[in-house]
C-alpha positions in Angstrom: 95.2 104.9 74.7 96.2 106.9 77.7 98.1 105.2 80.5 94.9 105.2 82.7 92.9 103.6 79.8 95.6 100.9 79.5 95.4 100.3 83.3 91.6 99.9 83.1 91.9 97.7 80.0 94.3 95.3 81.8 92.3 95.1 85.0 89.1 94.5 83.1 90.6 91.8 80.9 92.3 90.0 83.8 89.5 90.2 86.4 86.3 90.2 84.3 87.4 88.0 81.4 90.0 86.0 83.3 92.5 86.5 80.5 96.2 85.5 80.9 98.9 88.1 81.1 100.2 86.9 77.8 96.8 87.3 76.1 96.6 90.9 77.5 100.1 91.6 76.4 99.5 90.4 72.8 96.2 92.2 72.5 97.8 95.5 73.6 100.7 94.9 71.1 98.2 94.2 68.4 96.6 97.6 69.2 99.9 99.2 68.8 100.5 99.9 72.5 104.0 100.0 73.8 104.0 98.1 77.1 106.2 95.4 78.4 105.2 92.1 80.0 106.9 93.3 83.2 104.8 96.6 83.2 101.7 94.4 83.2 103.0 92.4 86.1 103.8 95.5 88.1 100.4 97.0 87.4 98.7 93.8 88.6 100.9 93.8 91.7 100.0 97.4 92.5 96.3 96.7 92.0 96.6 93.7 94.4 95.6 91.3 91.6 97.0 87.8 91.9 96.3 84.4 90.4 94.7 82.1 93.0 96.0 78.7 92.3 93.3 76.6 94.1 90.5 78.3 92.3 92.5 78.9 89.1 91.2 82.4 88.9 92.5 86.0 89.0 91.4 87.7 92.2 91.9 91.1 93.9 93.5 90.7 97.3 92.8 92.8 100.3 95.5 95.4 100.9 98.4 94.3 103.0 98.7 96.0 106.4 101.7 95.8 108.6 101.3 94.9 112.3 102.5 98.3 113.2 99.8 100.1 111.1 97.1 97.8 112.6 98.2 98.7 116.1 98.3 102.4 115.3 94.8 102.2 113.8 93.5 100.3 116.8 95.2 102.8 119.2 93.5 105.6 117.3 90.1 103.9 117.7 90.7 103.4 121.4 91.7 107.0 121.9 88.5 108.2 120.1 86.6 106.3 122.8 88.9 107.6 125.7 90.1 104.1 126.3 93.5 102.5 126.6 94.5 100.0 123.9 94.1 97.0 126.2 90.6 98.2 127.4 89.5 98.7 123.8 90.8 95.3 122.7 89.1 93.6 125.6 85.8 95.2 124.8 86.1 94.2 121.1 86.9 90.6 122.1 84.0 90.5 124.5 81.7 91.7 121.8 82.9 89.0 119.4 82.3 86.2 121.8 
């Protein structure tokens, strides 16, 4: 398998079939693929896939955004509307009420 095929295989097994990391690791080993347990963990992390304890399921999380990047994005949206950041936020908050 190519690296991309291995990635797709891991994501499909984890998300669709709710397989454990160990099951995926052993299945890949049985198929003759050279991959470490840590590589599987890193791939899941990079794909935003985590085990949700309360629901006992693998889920894909929304990407993490820093406060700075959120502010920068919001400033860009305000500038597109020829508004100051504070004006734009006030308008958004009024709309949500």
